[in-house]
C-alpha positions in Angstrom: 107.3 98.8 87.6 104.6 101.2 88.4 104.9 104.4 86.4 103.3 106.4 89.2 105.0 104.5 92.0 108.5 105.1 90.8 108.2 108.9 90.5 109.9 110.7 93.4 108.0 113.0 95.7 109.7 116.4 96.4 109.2 117.4 100.0 109.2 121.2 100.3 110.9 123.1 103.1 108.6 123.3 106.2 107.0 119.9 105.6 108.0 116.9 107.6 107.2 113.3 106.6 107.3 110.7 109.3 107.1 107.0 108.3 106.2 104.4 110.9 105.6 100.7 110.2 102.0 101.1 109.0 101.4 104.9 109.0 102.7 108.0 107.2 102.3 111.4 108.9 102.8 114.6 107.0 103.0 117.9 108.8 103.1 121.2 107.1 102.0 124.9 107.3 98.3 124.1 106.7 98.0 121.2 109.1 98.7 117.5 109.6 97.5 114.4 107.8 97.9 110.7 108.7 97.4 107.7 106.3 97.7 104.0 107.0 99.8 102.1 104.5 100.0 98.4 103.8 102.9 96.4 105.3 105.9 96.0 103.0 105.8 99.3 101.1 109.2 101.0 101.6 109.7 104.8 101.9 113.2 106.3 101.5 113.8 109.9 102.3 117.0 111.7 101.1 117.6 115.4 100.9 114.0 116.4 100.6 113.1 113.7 98.1 110.8 110.8 99.1 110.8 107.6 97.0 108.4 104.7 97.3 109.5 101.1 96.5 108.1 97.6 97.0 109.9 94.5 98.2 108.6 92.1 95.6 106.5 91.9 92.5 103.5 90.1 94.1 100.1 91.2 92.9 99.2 92.9 96.2 102.5 94.9 96.3 102.1 95.9 92.6 98.6 97.2 93.3 99.6 99.1 96.4 102.8 100.7 95.1 101.3 103.5 92.9 98.4 104.0 95.3 100.7 104.6 98.3 102.8 107.1 96.3 99.7 109.0 95.1 98.3 109.1 98.6 101.5 110.5 100.1 101.9 113.0 97.2 98.4 114.3 97.8 99.1 114.6 101.5 102.3 116.7 100.8 100.4 118.9 98.4 97.5 119.3 100.8 99.5 120.5 103.7 101.4 123.0 101.5 98.8 124.3 99.0 95.5 122.7 99.9 92.7 121.5 97.6 89.6 123.2 96.3 86.5 122.0 94.4 84.1 124.5 92.9 80.4 123.9 92.4 77.9 125.9 90.3 74.2 126.3 91.0 72.0 126.7 88.0 68.2 127.3 88.0 65.7 130.1 88.5 65.6 130.9 92.2 68.4 128.5 93.1 71.0 130.1 95.3 73.4 129.7 98.2 74.1 132.0 101.1 76.6 131.8 103.9 76.0 133.1 107.4 78.7 132.4 109.9 79.8 128.9 109.2 76.5 127.7 107.8 75.8 127.6 104.1 72.1 127.7 103.2 71.0 126.2 99.8 67.7 127.2 98.2 67.3 124.7 95.4 63.6 124.2 94.8 62.6 122.3 97.9 60.0 123.4 100.3 62.7 123.9 102.9 66.3 125.3 102.7 69.1 122.8 103.0 71.9 123.7 105.4 75.6 122.7 105.4 78.0 123.5 108.2 81.8 123.9 107.9 83.3 120.6 109.3 86.5 119.2 110.4 89.0 119.3 107.5 87.0 121.5 105.1 85.5 124.9 104.7 82.7 126.2 102.5 82.8 129.5 100.8 80.1 131.3 98.7 81.9 133.8 96.5 78.6 134.4 94.5 75.0 133.3 95.1 75.3 130.7 92.3 78.6 129.2 93.3 80.1 127.2 96.2 83.8 126.5 96.9 84.8 123.5 99.1 88.4 123.8 100.3 90.6 121.8 102.7 93.9 119.9 103.0 92.6 116.4 102.4 91.8 115.7 98.8 89.5 112.8 99.6 87.5 114.8 102.1 87.1 117.8 99.8 85.9 115.6 97.0 83.5 113.7 99.2 81.9 116.9 100.6 81.6 118.3 97.1 79.9 115.1 95.9 77.5 115.2 98.9 76.5 118.8 98.2 76.0 118.0 94.5 73.8 115.1 95.5 71.3 117.5 97.2 70.1 118.5 93.7 72.0 116.9 90.9 71.6 118.5 87.5 68.6 117.2 85.7 68.8 116.3 82.0 65.9 118.3 80.6 66.5 121.9 81.8 70.0 121.6 83.3 68.8 122.9 86.7 70.7 121.8 89.8 74.1 121.8 91.4 77.1 120.7 89.2 80.8 120.8 89.4 82.5 123.9 87.8 83.1 123.1 84.2 80.8 120.0 84.2 78.9 119.6 80.9 75.4 118.3 81.3 74.0 116.9 78.0 70.4 118.0 77.7 67.7 115.7 76.4 65.0 116.8 74.0 61.7 117.1 75.7 58.4 115.8 74.5 57.5 116.6 71.0 54.8 119.3 70.7 51.3 118.2 69.6 50.6 118.7 65.9 
């Protein structure tokens, strides 16, 4: 039995979970999310507790059991609390600024790179050297943070670039000086 799949999901007050044949819809105070699920996964809802089970122990059902539970749990958490991913900008002259719903990144290129708030996520710039991506879908927030990081990933010699908050970049030793 899947250790993740057999854990129950507590559905807080104000959140409704609707299970159809192949989709799960979660609606809460922050918004609504929909996820398609494989046929055969069974959701049982009793007194604010949602449990996930599988009909048999086939390889496909075993592989989908924990995944479906984790996806639905993230949906419930997203519509109640939301998700955030913080990014740090390091480097001389590297900075971010927000004007309206557009974030402008100056990260050493000949032109500024612009990102606009999109559907399902918002960008905040609490300081010139940090960016916070927030939204209700964990997958979307993580993907947008990864795309912003990809604009200028941290380089291994000086550590300059965009990195996740708390990410450790191992620096390499440069060329040895001439003797």
